[in-house]
Backbone bond lengths (Angstrom), bond angles and torsions (degrees), N, CA, C in turn:
res aa  C-N    CA-C-N  psi(-1)  N-CA   C-N-CA  omega(-1)  CA-C   N-CA-C  phi
1 M - - - 1.526 - - 1.516 103.59 -
2 K 1.324 120.31 130.06 1.351 127.49 167.85 1.578 113.88 -75.78
3 I 1.460 116.08 131.21 1.439 113.03 175.16 1.482 111.25 -118.00
4 Y 1.313 113.37 134.47 1.533 115.90 -172.53 1.502 107.14 -119.35
5 L 1.304 119.55 146.58 1.403 126.02 170.24 1.530 107.32 -96.76
6 V 1.357 113.89 132.43 1.516 116.72 -177.29 1.566 97.64 -124.67
7 T 1.327 123.66 119.34 1.550 129.82 177.90 1.513 101.22 -95.68
8 G 1.444 112.39 139.97 1.427 121.47 178.99 1.421 115.67 69.07
9 G 1.373 117.83 29.23 1.452 121.37 -179.82 1.455 116.52 -76.66
10 A 1.357 120.51 4.12 1.541 122.87 170.25 1.564 109.55 -98.46
11 G 1.364 117.33 -4.60 1.441 120.22 175.16 1.471 112.99 -82.79
12 F 1.361 113.06 -168.99 1.424 121.85 -166.77 1.619 105.53 -72.58
13 I 1.265 122.78 -64.92 1.470 123.53 -172.25 1.495 107.56 -69.85
14 G 1.423 119.28 -43.89 1.358 125.07 -173.30 1.627 113.43 -61.86
15 S 1.355 110.02 -35.19 1.610 111.95 178.35 1.473 107.89 -75.69
16 N 1.272 123.54 -38.91 1.433 123.11 172.25 1.351 112.62 -57.62
17 F 1.303 121.70 -41.49 1.439 124.90 179.12 1.503 116.23 -61.81
18 I 1.346 107.48 -46.43 1.541 113.41 179.11 1.579 108.41 -59.30
19 E 1.300 115.10 -45.45 1.429 119.24 -174.42 1.585 108.48 -66.25
20 Y 1.335 117.82 -42.08 1.496 120.36 165.71 1.457 117.46 -48.52
21 L 1.338 115.94 -57.25 1.363 122.09 -174.58 1.510 116.09 -66.00
22 L 1.388 118.66 -38.31 1.435 118.00 171.88 1.485 119.92 -73.27
23 E 1.369 114.33 -22.00 1.521 118.68 168.69 1.482 112.68 -70.63
24 K 1.227 118.01 -34.58 1.434 126.08 -171.53 1.550 112.56 -81.44
25 H 1.410 115.86 -34.74 1.459 123.92 -171.21 1.429 109.81 -122.34
26 N 1.302 123.08 135.20 1.511 129.17 170.06 1.438 114.62 -109.60
27 N 1.393 118.34 2.68 1.405 122.54 -175.24 1.500 112.75 -120.56
28 I 1.418 120.54 33.14 1.332 129.70 -177.92 1.492 113.47 -136.32
29 K 1.350 118.04 158.48 1.428 122.96 170.89 1.501 110.12 -119.36
30 V 1.278 119.85 135.54 1.513 126.34 175.76 1.471 112.75 -110.32
31 V 1.206 118.24 128.81 1.466 123.28 -177.35 1.673 102.64 -115.84
32 N 1.224 115.09 117.60 1.594 118.97 -167.61 1.514 101.95 -107.43
33 L 1.303 119.88 117.81 1.419 129.01 -179.92 1.567 109.03 -105.86
34 D 1.244 119.41 112.31 1.505 120.61 -173.98 1.429 110.44 -147.53
35 L 1.382 119.87 133.07 1.454 124.92 -176.02 1.492 113.31 -81.00
36 M 1.352 114.73 -14.03 1.443 122.09 172.45 1.562 105.54 66.98
37 T 1.329 119.54 45.85 1.466 119.26 170.95 1.625 105.86 -78.41
38 Y 1.286 112.47 -164.40 1.510 117.49 -173.53 1.664 107.59 -61.74
39 A 1.275 117.95 -24.24 1.439 121.39 -175.95 1.549 111.40 -78.34
40 G 1.296 119.91 -24.23 1.406 126.16 177.75 1.548 115.26 -85.78
41 N 1.333 118.83 140.21 1.370 116.13 -175.94 1.571 106.60 -141.76
42 E 1.294 121.28 128.89 1.583 129.48 -178.56 1.482 101.19 -58.44
43 S 1.362 127.55 -38.96 1.388 124.22 -175.81 1.499 111.71 -58.57
44 N 1.303 114.83 -37.28 1.579 119.20 -174.05 1.559 106.24 -61.87
45 M 1.326 119.64 -21.43 1.378 116.59 -175.21 1.482 115.72 -102.84
46 R 1.312 113.57 6.93 1.490 122.71 -170.54 1.588 109.59 -60.84
47 S 1.321 115.27 -38.00 1.491 115.14 -174.17 1.473 111.93 -67.69
48 F 1.332 123.01 -26.05 1.556 124.33 -177.62 1.463 110.73 -122.05
49 A 1.243 125.03 6.49 1.475 121.25 -176.42 1.513 112.05 -61.16
50 G 1.449 115.38 -31.99 1.503 108.04 179.35 1.435 115.86 -94.02
51 N 1.355 126.74 10.25 1.314 138.61 -173.45 1.597 106.02 -65.59
52 E 1.389 120.00 125.94 1.397 122.19 -173.42 1.597 113.22 -70.63
53 H 1.397 112.09 -12.63 1.428 120.93 173.74 1.479 119.37 -96.44
54 Y 1.485 112.91 15.05 1.269 114.77 179.84 1.489 113.69 -132.57
55 E 1.372 118.35 147.79 1.476 121.39 -178.57 1.509 111.53 -143.54
56 F 1.196 117.08 129.58 1.616 127.24 -178.25 1.436 107.39 -94.30
57 V 1.375 111.93 138.00 1.453 119.53 168.97 1.534 108.62 -139.49
58 K 1.282 113.46 126.46 1.478 123.97 -178.26 1.541 104.83 -87.76
59 G 1.321 113.41 117.67 1.529 117.31 -179.93 1.509 111.58 -178.37
60 D 1.330 112.45 166.24 1.581 124.70 -177.58 1.515 107.68 -92.53
61 I 1.344 116.70 135.26 1.411 119.66 174.39 1.621 112.89 -68.70
62 C 1.344 110.57 -16.21 1.473 115.12 -178.20 1.591 109.44 -85.35
63 N 1.353 116.23 -8.16 1.491 113.87 -178.75 1.510 111.11 -90.44
64 R 1.244 113.18 95.67 1.463 125.68 -172.78 1.536 106.80 -55.01
65 N 1.319 122.77 -46.15 1.421 119.88 -174.25 1.634 109.41 -57.69
66 L 1.386 110.83 -42.45 1.507 118.71 176.31 1.493 114.32 -56.72
67 I 1.282 111.57 -43.19 1.505 116.82 -176.42 1.553 109.57 -68.36
68 E 1.231 116.52 -42.76 1.498 124.45 -179.88 1.466 108.89 -63.15
69 Q 1.412 116.25 -38.23 1.511 115.28 -176.29 1.536 104.77 -70.63
70 L 1.364 120.05 -44.98 1.357 121.69 179.30 1.530 118.11 -57.91
71 F 1.295 115.73 -41.32 1.554 117.99 171.74 1.467 108.29 -65.06
72 E 1.333 120.44 -46.16 1.456 118.53 179.61 1.550 112.41 -57.71
73 K 1.344 119.35 -38.62 1.490 120.63 -169.22 1.658 100.25 -82.60
74 H 1.193 127.46 -34.39 1.425 126.63 -160.56 1.527 108.07 -113.20
75 D 1.255 123.12 -18.17 1.428 126.81 -177.87 1.572 111.13 43.12
76 F 1.318 113.98 60.38 1.397 123.82 -169.97 1.548 113.58 -52.30
77 D 1.334 121.88 145.97 1.432 130.27 -179.76 1.551 106.64 -97.66
78 G 1.245 115.31 -18.93 1.603 121.00 -177.60 1.418 110.13 -168.65
79 V 1.405 109.87 162.11 1.540 122.12 179.36 1.577 105.48 -128.10
80 Y 1.275 117.02 123.40 1.519 121.71 163.53 1.477 105.35 -106.16
81 H 1.378 115.87 113.15 1.384 124.18 -170.78 1.654 111.71 -101.89
82 F 1.312 116.97 96.25 1.388 123.85 -174.67 1.544 113.33 -100.62
83 A 1.506 110.15 -29.97 1.446 118.55 -161.56 1.578 111.00 -66.07
84 A 1.318 115.35 125.05 1.534 118.17 -179.09 1.367 106.92 -168.59
85 E 1.435 112.22 150.66 1.467 119.00 164.00 1.467 106.21 -76.30
86 S 1.397 115.32 129.48 1.561 116.97 -172.01 1.553 113.69 -137.28
87 H 1.321 117.56 8.54 1.455 110.24 -178.19 1.669 107.19 -98.67
88 V 1.336 111.75 119.25 1.460 114.61 -168.48 1.499 111.64 -67.20
89 D 1.355 124.46 -26.47 1.447 126.29 177.73 1.583 109.14 -66.06
90 N 1.283 111.31 -37.84 1.454 116.28 176.71 1.561 113.88 -67.88
91 S 1.365 109.99 -37.51 1.563 110.88 -178.87 1.458 107.95 -65.78
92 I 1.397 117.04 -31.09 1.551 116.19 -179.46 1.537 111.12 -67.05
93 S 1.231 115.82 -43.17 1.492 125.03 -175.92 1.573 111.17 -75.94
94 G 1.454 116.51 -32.95 1.537 116.86 -172.01 1.397 102.51 -148.20
95 P 1.363 127.13 74.23 1.388 128.36 179.91 1.545 116.24 -67.40
96 E 1.220 123.01 -20.42 1.444 126.34 -173.95 1.427 112.72 -62.17
97 K 1.311 119.09 -46.16 1.427 122.58 175.51 1.506 117.88 -56.90
98 F 1.288 111.44 -35.25 1.543 121.06 174.44 1.517 110.36 -61.95
99 I 1.273 115.98 -49.45 1.489 115.06 -178.86 1.477 115.08 -63.40
100 Q 1.368 112.34 -41.72 1.407 123.28 179.05 1.484 110.79 -57.04
101 T 1.360 118.38 -60.72 1.517 121.86 -178.02 1.472 117.44 -64.28
102 N 1.445 106.99 -55.18 1.510 115.15 -176.85 1.529 117.91 -63.96
103 L 1.372 113.57 -37.28 1.351 117.37 -176.34 1.601 113.66 -89.65
104 N 1.355 107.21 -60.64 1.508 119.05 -177.28 1.599 108.49 -66.83
105 G 1.248 120.23 -39.73 1.419 119.01 -174.93 1.603 106.61 -71.72
106 T 1.332 119.80 -41.59 1.470 122.07 174.49 1.450 108.88 -57.64
107 F 1.357 123.12 -46.75 1.364 122.76 179.71 1.659 113.52 -60.34
108 T 1.273 115.97 -41.07 1.371 124.14 -176.80 1.615 105.88 -61.75
109 L 1.252 116.97 -49.86 1.468 122.28 -178.48 1.532 112.70 -61.47
110 L 1.299 109.79 -46.39 1.544 115.89 178.22 1.570 112.79 -61.70
111 D 1.221 113.39 -45.53 1.486 117.42 -174.04 1.579 110.73 -70.77
112 V 1.279 114.80 -40.42 1.583 109.38 175.63 1.422 110.13 -71.57
113 A 1.306 125.45 -29.59 1.499 125.78 175.83 1.413 108.06 -66.39
114 R 1.352 122.24 -41.83 1.390 122.35 178.57 1.512 114.15 -61.99
115 R 1.370 118.30 -41.10 1.353 120.66 -178.13 1.644 108.93 -75.50
116 S 1.250 115.22 -18.27 1.480 117.68 -178.65 1.511 109.12 -87.23
117 W 1.307 118.20 -31.30 1.528 123.31 -176.19 1.528 118.38 -100.86
118 L 1.396 112.53 -19.17 1.453 116.21 -176.34 1.494 119.20 -120.62
119 D 1.283 122.75 134.28 1.434 118.65 175.30 1.529 116.38 -81.42
120 S 1.331 111.46 -20.57 1.395 120.93 177.11 1.442 107.87 -173.30
121 P 1.342 118.90 172.68 1.512 121.52 -177.60 1.481 109.04 -54.95
122 G 1.371 122.55 125.83 1.464 126.51 -176.13 1.442 118.77 75.77
123 R 1.334 122.40 -7.89 1.465 124.36 -179.28 1.424 108.88 -113.20
124 L 1.378 112.73 111.51 1.567 121.19 178.87 1.552 106.98 -83.59
125 K 1.413 110.39 147.77 1.495 115.67 178.40 1.512 101.36 -74.23
126 R 1.322 110.78 157.65 1.514 117.66 176.93 1.525 113.23 -64.24
127 G 1.253 120.44 129.95 1.403 126.99 -178.12 1.567 112.81 94.50
128 K 1.324 117.15 -8.46 1.446 123.80 -173.92 1.522 113.52 -109.65
129 E 1.428 114.49 20.06 1.383 121.33 -172.55 1.550 111.10 -67.83
130 G 1.330 116.52 -25.22 1.425 120.57 177.82 1.574 117.89 -104.78
131 A 1.256 111.15 -1.04 1.530 114.91 -178.73 1.576 108.43 -60.03
132 R 1.327 114.75 135.85 1.482 116.47 -174.33 1.565 106.28 -142.49
133 F 1.383 110.06 146.40 1.501 115.90 -179.04 1.628 103.70 -112.06
134 L 1.303 115.45 124.86 1.530 114.82 -177.62 1.504 103.34 -112.91
135 H 1.259 116.64 131.06 1.471 119.17 -179.65 1.475 108.45 -117.23
136 V 1.424 114.69 124.22 1.360 119.99 -177.33 1.476 111.36 -95.88
137 S 1.357 117.06 122.42 1.485 121.80 -175.34 1.609 108.24 -126.01
138 T 1.273 115.89 -161.28 1.441 123.54 -165.11 1.579 105.93 -137.49
139 D 1.355 111.87 159.30 1.502 122.28 171.32 1.429 115.38 -74.83
140 E 1.441 112.74 -13.08 1.454 114.44 -178.99 1.500 111.18 -69.55
141 V 1.238 126.94 -13.93 1.457 125.09 179.25 1.566 108.10 -70.02
142 Y 1.248 117.66 -16.26 1.466 116.62 -178.68 1.528 109.72 -88.04
143 G 1.226 125.62 -5.71 1.489 127.61 -177.84 1.467 115.99 90.94
144 S 1.187 110.02 -137.86 1.565 122.51 -173.00 1.582 110.73 -118.40
145 L 1.310 115.40 135.33 1.451 119.55 178.28 1.539 106.46 -100.66
146 G 1.259 116.37 154.65 1.535 121.29 170.74 1.491 103.81 -82.24
147 K 1.358 118.35 -156.94 1.495 120.63 -172.29 1.574 109.81 -75.29
148 E 1.359 114.48 -20.91 1.432 117.23 -171.90 1.622 109.67 -118.80
149 G 1.282 120.22 155.73 1.439 121.73 175.15 1.475 113.58 104.34
150 L 1.369 117.18 165.78 1.384 125.92 -179.54 1.529 116.27 -134.13
151 F 1.305 127.71 141.34 1.321 123.00 173.41 1.683 112.25 -72.18
152 K 1.335 113.20 122.12 1.483 117.89 177.45 1.547 104.89 -109.17
153 E 1.279 113.27 168.31 1.516 121.25 -179.96 1.441 108.91 -58.50
154 S 1.332 120.65 -24.39 1.482 129.81 -176.06 1.430 116.04 -90.26
155 T 1.409 117.91 -5.75 1.383 129.47 -175.45 1.689 105.74 -65.64
156 P 1.297 117.32 122.73 1.494 122.57 178.15 1.524 104.50 -57.84
157 Y 1.453 111.17 142.79 1.436 119.11 176.46 1.520 109.00 -77.67
158 S 1.329 112.73 139.00 1.415 122.68 -176.65 1.636 110.96 -151.96
159 P 1.398 115.61 60.19 1.490 116.23 -172.45 1.560 111.43 -69.74
160 N 1.278 115.40 146.33 1.534 116.69 -178.15 1.465 112.06 -125.37
161 S 1.457 125.36 14.43 1.247 124.51 167.24 1.615 114.93 -133.04
162 P 1.284 126.81 163.76 1.404 114.89 176.93 1.456 114.48 -68.63
163 Y 1.351 119.75 -22.29 1.413 112.65 176.95 1.581 108.88 -73.57
164 S 1.324 122.60 -44.63 1.522 122.07 179.11 1.545 108.88 -65.05
165 A 1.224 120.28 -35.73 1.494 118.26 175.30 1.510 112.88 -66.90
166 S 1.261 118.95 -35.69 1.648 121.79 175.99 1.577 104.85 -66.87
167 K 1.273 117.78 -42.93 1.543 120.47 -179.04 1.640 106.00 -66.45
168 A 1.254 116.57 -48.73 1.546 116.81 176.33 1.491 113.16 -53.14
169 G 1.270 120.02 -38.85 1.499 126.54 -178.15 1.504 105.12 -68.65
170 S 1.328 118.62 -38.86 1.445 118.11 -174.46 1.510 108.74 -70.33
171 D 1.404 112.06 -43.88 1.512 118.80 172.90 1.587 113.68 -46.25
172 F 1.285 115.55 -46.84 1.414 122.39 -178.21 1.594 114.56 -70.56
173 I 1.369 113.86 -30.44 1.389 112.65 172.26 1.551 110.78 -69.45
174 V 1.292 118.11 -41.89 1.354 121.65 176.26 1.489 112.10 -53.60
175 R 1.170 113.80 -49.96 1.573 125.44 177.09 1.519 108.81 -48.97
176 S 1.330 110.96 -51.98 1.480 116.12 -171.97 1.441 111.56 -65.27
177 Y 1.414 125.30 -36.26 1.297 126.94 174.81 1.573 118.09 -61.32
178 F 1.324 112.41 -20.53 1.389 118.77 176.60 1.564 108.22 -81.62
179 H 1.332 113.14 -51.62 1.516 119.13 -170.42 1.628 104.81 -74.72
180 T 1.384 122.81 -30.41 1.530 118.37 -177.75 1.534 108.81 -90.27
181 Y 1.308 113.97 -41.50 1.513 111.02 -174.13 1.493 117.13 -105.06
182 G 1.331 117.75 -6.22 1.441 120.83 -166.25 1.396 121.97 66.80
183 M 1.316 115.19 28.64 1.483 123.86 -170.94 1.475 105.79 -76.04
184 N 1.383 119.22 146.59 1.415 125.73 -175.18 1.511 104.99 -84.85
185 V 1.407 119.07 92.44 1.440 121.69 176.53 1.516 112.87 -126.94
186 V 1.318 114.09 152.28 1.502 118.40 168.40 1.521 104.92 -138.39
187 T 1.346 110.03 159.77 1.586 118.11 -176.24 1.465 106.88 -131.28
188 T 1.321 117.74 138.63 1.517 121.24 171.31 1.415 108.83 -114.85
189 N 1.218 120.09 142.23 1.515 126.09 172.39 1.459 112.43 -116.61
190 C 1.297 120.97 112.68 1.447 116.45 -171.64 1.529 115.77 -112.03
191 S 1.243 117.28 160.05 1.425 121.25 178.31 1.584 107.80 -83.32
192 N 1.349 120.75 -172.83 1.410 124.13 -170.07 1.637 106.71 -68.98
193 N 1.197 110.65 128.04 1.619 118.65 178.60 1.465 109.69 -91.64
194 Y 1.337 114.26 150.88 1.516 120.45 172.82 1.592 106.93 -148.18
195 G 1.277 113.05 155.38 1.466 117.59 177.42 1.511 113.05 144.46
196 P 1.370 120.23 -158.40 1.319 118.26 -175.48 1.566 109.62 -77.90
197 N 1.532 109.68 152.66 1.433 118.39 173.75 1.537 111.92 84.99
198 Q 1.309 116.00 -3.53 1.484 114.68 -179.97 1.455 117.82 -68.60
199 H 1.316 124.37 140.51 1.472 125.44 -172.33 1.517 112.05 -64.99
200 D 1.246 115.00 140.34 1.524 125.88 -173.44 1.537 110.67 -51.23
201 E 1.434 116.69 -31.72 1.338 114.07 -173.46 1.524 113.89 -70.84
202 K 1.344 119.87 -22.05 1.421 125.46 -179.12 1.473 115.85 -57.76
203 L 1.330 120.15 163.19 1.466 124.20 -175.32 1.454 115.99 -54.75
204 I 1.406 117.08 -56.42 1.427 122.78 -171.52 1.518 109.03 -68.36
205 P 1.286 123.30 -50.05 1.494 119.30 174.64 1.433 117.92 -60.30
206 T 1.382 115.97 -29.87 1.460 119.18 -179.47 1.518 106.97 -70.39
207 I 1.383 121.41 -38.82 1.416 126.00 178.77 1.564 108.26 -59.02
208 I 1.340 116.74 -49.74 1.578 126.70 -165.39 1.583 98.62 -70.09
209 R 1.343 115.53 -51.26 1.543 120.90 -175.68 1.466 113.40 -55.61
210 N 1.290 115.57 -49.72 1.504 122.17 177.12 1.453 116.79 -64.49
211 A 1.307 119.12 -41.08 1.287 131.16 174.11 1.544 110.59 -55.27
212 V 1.278 117.01 -62.09 1.469 118.13 -172.84 1.544 110.32 -70.73
213 K 1.300 123.93 -18.48 1.509 128.49 168.71 1.532 113.06 -82.43
214 G 1.286 117.58 -11.60 1.489 119.73 179.13 1.518 108.88 80.39
215 N 1.276 118.61 18.79 1.525 120.54 -178.04 1.634 108.10 -94.03
216 P 1.306 111.34 165.85 1.467 112.37 -178.90 1.620 106.59 -64.82
217 I 1.276 112.10 147.46 1.469 119.89 169.76 1.521 116.03 -100.57
218 P 1.313 114.36 105.42 1.504 118.11 -169.80 1.485 111.02 -79.14
219 I 1.390 114.43 133.92 1.403 118.41 173.17 1.463 107.33 -133.52
220 Y 1.426 113.33 131.43 1.418 118.13 -178.05 1.477 116.55 -64.94
221 G 1.241 120.33 138.85 1.537 131.64 170.95 1.607 110.79 58.94
222 D 1.343 110.42 -111.58 1.612 112.11 179.86 1.443 109.15 -110.22
223 G 1.352 123.59 1.20 1.402 128.92 173.50 1.596 106.31 83.79
224 K 1.358 120.71 12.25 1.473 121.36 -174.02 1.556 109.45 -88.10
225 N 1.342 120.99 -10.58 1.454 122.63 -174.27 1.594 105.59 -62.73
226 V 1.371 114.51 129.64 1.440 123.17 -170.85 1.620 111.55 -106.90
227 R 1.265 116.56 135.19 1.470 123.09 176.00 1.558 108.68 -133.16
228 D 1.295 109.53 145.59 1.489 117.41 170.68 1.519 111.96 -84.91
229 W 1.270 121.55 120.32 1.409 120.53 -165.68 1.585 110.75 -104.69
230 L 1.271 119.26 132.07 1.513 127.27 -170.90 1.494 105.61 -122.93
231 Y 1.322 121.10 123.42 1.472 127.48 171.87 1.420 107.56 -67.32
232 V 1.365 117.55 131.20 1.426 122.05 -175.06 1.541 116.62 -54.64
233 K 1.187 117.85 -40.28 1.459 123.26 -178.59 1.509 108.27 -63.15
234 D 1.369 121.69 -39.91 1.488 121.38 174.71 1.507 105.76 -65.43
235 H 1.319 122.64 -39.83 1.445 120.95 -178.53 1.589 103.61 -57.52
236 C 1.273 118.87 -51.00 1.464 121.99 -173.77 1.525 108.67 -50.32
237 A 1.303 115.70 -50.65 1.504 126.86 -173.37 1.622 105.22 -56.93
238 G 1.410 114.48 -41.74 1.405 118.87 -178.96 1.541 114.00 -67.83
239 I 1.383 112.85 -41.93 1.464 118.76 -178.23 1.540 109.84 -59.03
240 E 1.317 116.42 -49.15 1.518 122.84 -179.25 1.566 109.23 -60.41
241 L 1.300 114.90 -37.22 1.429 118.99 -175.53 1.529 107.71 -70.80
242 V 1.253 122.63 -38.32 1.349 125.44 178.67 1.484 118.42 -72.05
243 F 1.395 113.81 -36.72 1.414 124.09 161.38 1.442 115.18 -48.84
244 S 1.314 113.69 -57.43 1.508 117.21 -172.38 1.580 110.41 -77.64
245 N 1.296 118.90 -38.76 1.465 118.23 -167.91 1.569 116.72 -116.01
246 G 1.358 110.81 -13.48 1.423 115.03 -177.05 1.531 118.46 -65.17
247 K 1.274 120.75 150.71 1.445 131.07 -175.51 1.558 108.16 -72.63
248 V 1.341 114.71 125.35 1.508 111.51 -176.72 1.443 112.56 -66.70
249 G 1.326 114.01 139.56 1.464 131.67 -175.25 1.489 116.39 86.47
250 E 1.258 114.18 -5.48 1.487 121.88 -172.43 1.619 112.58 -88.72
251 T 1.293 107.33 153.28 1.531 116.49 177.20 1.505 109.62 -105.25
252 Y 1.417 117.00 141.94 1.514 116.62 -179.17 1.486 102.97 -130.28
253 N 1.296 119.99 125.27 1.484 124.35 173.40 1.617 106.23 -84.28
254 I 1.247 107.70 131.39 1.607 114.49 174.00 1.579 112.96 -117.96
255 G 1.296 114.00 109.99 1.332 118.70 -177.49 1.539 115.08 -131.10
256 G 1.314 119.66 161.92 1.448 117.77 -170.97 1.587 112.42 -99.36
257 R 1.299 111.91 -6.59 1.571 119.38 -178.33 1.562 102.46 58.94
258 N 1.190 116.55 43.18 1.534 118.03 175.90 1.618 107.87 -132.82
259 E 1.326 114.02 76.04 1.448 119.36 177.61 1.541 111.51 -75.18
260 R 1.380 118.43 125.11 1.322 121.46 178.49 1.571 109.87 -145.00
261 N 1.255 118.41 141.60 1.461 118.25 -176.75 1.541 104.29 -87.24
262 N 1.456 113.16 168.59 1.534 118.60 -171.81 1.482 111.64 -69.37
263 L 1.309 120.19 -33.10 1.382 121.56 -179.04 1.594 111.30 -73.47
264 Y 1.329 116.19 -32.11 1.440 117.05 169.24 1.445 114.52 -60.48
265 I 1.410 113.80 -47.69 1.538 119.86 179.35 1.483 109.61 -54.27
266 A 1.223 117.17 -47.40 1.525 123.04 -174.40 1.596 109.25 -68.00
267 E 1.305 118.93 -40.36 1.381 122.43 -177.11 1.566 109.14 -78.24
268 T 1.284 125.42 -34.00 1.398 128.27 166.20 1.428 118.33 -54.41
269 I 1.488 110.69 -49.89 1.468 117.13 176.08 1.479 113.26 -64.27
270 C 1.217 121.43 -36.14 1.505 129.86 176.82 1.486 107.91 -61.75
271 D 1.301 115.43 -45.78 1.566 118.76 -174.36 1.551 109.42 -70.15
272 I 1.334 118.52 -40.02 1.467 119.37 174.24 1.422 114.20 -72.01
273 L 1.310 122.16 -31.76 1.429 123.15 169.04 1.570 113.41 -63.93
274 N 1.340 117.95 -34.40 1.402 121.09 -179.03 1.555 109.13 -67.36
275 R 1.256 112.91 -23.91 1.560 120.77 179.81 1.531 106.39 -91.26
276 L 1.237 127.76 -37.02 1.429 123.60 -174.63 1.522 114.06 -95.98
277 K 1.243 111.38 -24.75 1.608 116.20 -174.73 1.433 102.31 -143.00
278 P 1.370 122.30 68.08 1.546 120.97 -176.89 1.562 112.14 -67.16
279 G 1.289 111.18 140.14 1.545 118.22 173.15 1.522 111.94 -112.51
280 L 1.320 114.15 -169.65 1.449 120.01 -179.96 1.563 114.36 -63.19
281 T 1.414 107.97 -38.05 1.538 118.33 179.72 1.517 110.78 -126.61
282 S 1.166 119.53 168.28 1.444 124.00 174.00 1.524 112.49 -61.94
283 Y 1.227 115.62 137.96 1.546 117.30 174.28 1.610 111.32 -65.87
284 R 1.333 114.33 -24.17 1.394 112.66 177.44 1.536 116.34 -57.93
285 D 1.364 115.90 -19.70 1.482 120.52 179.59 1.626 109.93 -71.24
286 L 1.274 115.76 -7.70 1.443 120.83 -174.56 1.592 107.37 -88.91
287 I 1.316 115.23 -19.67 1.463 117.23 -169.41 1.531 106.45 -68.36
288 T 1.423 108.86 124.34 1.520 114.29 179.11 1.556 108.53 -131.24
289 F 1.360 109.44 136.85 1.550 119.52 175.94 1.343 115.44 -79.56
290 V 1.305 124.06 122.66 1.546 123.42 176.55 1.512 105.24 -117.93
291 A 1.465 104.99 166.40 1.552 114.29 177.34 1.531 116.31 -42.36
292 D 1.148 122.67 135.29 1.491 123.68 -178.07 1.595 110.93 -66.49
293 R 1.253 116.63 162.60 1.373 123.93 -174.54 1.584 106.61 -90.77
294 P 1.265 115.68 137.96 1.554 120.08 -176.14 1.553 107.01 -60.37
295 G 1.356 115.27 133.94 1.358 117.40 179.64 1.462 119.87 70.17
296 H 1.400 117.85 17.83 1.451 121.42 -172.86 1.676 112.22 -70.72
297 D 1.270 111.26 111.08 1.419 120.98 178.66 1.573 110.62 -60.49
298 L 1.368 115.77 132.64 1.342 119.74 -174.34 1.591 118.72 -70.42
299 R 1.335 114.38 -40.03 1.432 120.46 -178.22 1.598 116.29 -153.14
300 Y 1.186 112.53 135.18 1.417 117.34 175.66 1.648 108.70 -123.15
301 A 1.260 119.97 133.23 1.464 120.30 174.11 1.510 109.70 -158.33
302 I 1.317 109.65 132.36 1.466 120.26 -173.35 1.526 116.49 -96.87
303 D 1.339 120.17 135.37 1.416 123.45 169.51 1.557 106.31 -92.02
304 A 1.348 115.48 103.94 1.381 118.24 176.89 1.488 122.06 -89.56
305 T 1.364 110.05 19.95 1.497 119.74 -178.21 1.541 113.75 -46.76
306 K 1.357 114.45 -49.29 1.415 121.48 -174.11 1.415 115.92 -54.54
307 I 1.388 113.98 -51.79 1.521 117.49 -178.36 1.537 112.25 -74.69
308 E 1.414 115.71 -26.94 1.461 120.10 171.12 1.494 117.66 -58.96
309 T 1.414 109.53 -51.41 1.431 120.39 -172.77 1.663 111.62 -82.45
310 E 1.327 119.59 -38.76 1.374 126.70 -166.79 1.699 106.10 -84.35
311 L 1.323 112.07 -37.48 1.367 121.60 -170.30 1.548 116.72 -116.55
312 G 1.294 117.09 -7.68 1.386 124.19 179.44 1.645 116.76 70.35
313 W 1.428 116.21 20.45 1.402 116.40 175.59 1.508 114.27 -82.44
314 K 1.210 114.42 149.87 1.572 121.17 172.18 1.563 107.79 -152.22
315 A 1.306 113.21 133.49 1.433 122.36 167.88 1.518 114.59 -47.97
316 Q 1.284 124.01 132.02 1.457 123.90 -175.48 1.567 106.97 -96.96
317 E 1.307 114.14 -31.96 1.498 120.34 173.33 1.383 122.01 -91.66
318 N 1.378 121.35 134.63 1.390 118.32 162.43 1.602 113.16 -89.44
319 F 1.235 122.33 177.44 1.420 116.94 -174.73 1.467 114.67 -66.31
320 E 1.309 112.92 -38.92 1.512 117.80 -179.94 1.475 115.62 -61.71
321 S 1.401 115.39 -38.56 1.510 116.28 177.11 1.577 110.26 -77.02
322 G 1.243 118.62 -37.75 1.446 122.66 -174.11 1.591 109.57 -69.59
323 I 1.381 114.19 -42.66 1.468 120.05 -176.99 1.589 110.14 -60.40
324 E 1.338 117.07 -38.23 1.500 118.47 -177.39 1.568 107.58 -67.54
325 K 1.317 117.62 -46.36 1.478 118.46 173.02 1.549 112.91 -53.16
326 T 1.330 114.25 -44.69 1.559 117.26 -178.74 1.576 109.85 -69.10
327 I 1.136 120.60 -38.00 1.482 118.80 -178.67 1.556 105.72 -69.30
328 K 1.305 126.14 -43.47 1.468 126.44 -178.95 1.623 102.28 -57.94
329 Y 1.338 120.30 -44.43 1.425 120.99 -179.74 1.439 112.16 -54.17
330 Y 1.325 116.07 -52.87 1.404 121.70 -174.29 1.634 113.64 -75.09
331 L 1.176 121.08 -30.92 1.496 124.69 165.29 1.542 111.98 -50.54
332 E 1.489 115.14 -51.33 1.295 117.53 174.76 1.537 114.31 -58.43
333 K 1.311 116.73 -45.58 1.482 123.25 -174.03 1.591 106.24 -65.07
334 Y 1.278 121.05 -51.75 1.488 121.12 -176.42 1.426 116.01 -71.81
335 Q 1.438 116.14 -15.83 1.374 115.56 175.09 1.612 112.30 -85.26
């Protein structure tokens, strides 16, 4: 039986991934390491908490002693590294935590995995020939696009927030462990995710929550900032495919090919809510423009050609189909 460490599995993408992995495989064990900060939620793990192939450990990825103990106990065959500070606004007001978790935490995991799996640079320990470290990152490391173009794996890094800078740094640490030690690593850089279990502070849950409460729906600036939206279950499928079939040392961009601006997102959600939960007036009337965020990147859009052509991945949801599923989930949650 293969045993995998998943970090940040009580968070949005991590919890969806554990659910996906355990539903798909019955011959694995998943150890979920999560510090249970504000981003982690016990309810996210409800669907698999009682699974006999699952174990939860509360702890910090920066705690080297703990990581070493876990590797010694479980002799992991792979790591899926989701754990990260990820809220851009929080990185502006308190960047130190982002540097600590995203840089130091990633380094700690990598270094313990290296010592567990390799005898020396380029020499794998017996039985660890297939052990792999998958690092989950973001398209924000590439900076901001103009009205044209797409982020490719070859796009130079140009992070513009403390969050994206810390993720860029962690990507480089992962890269260095491949080139220096020959460690079996792969990195994925994804576009904006949405779907069940997302933290309430994020854009789509914020829009839905405020709408159903009759509160103003805040939209930064003029609402013209564009993101490529990826349904979280499509992302999970892409991550497992990269882990299983991706080329060692490579990076794979995972994007939904669903570019939408923030105003469109808000208006689409309002229109669906008008149909699913009609009020006395249109939810669109609640849309309110607020002062823009410092350093707010104009546009992100991923070119997913590499993972599509080399590994055969393709997003199953477009934004309009995925957002209706998402709204129904949050309506049930907020009620």
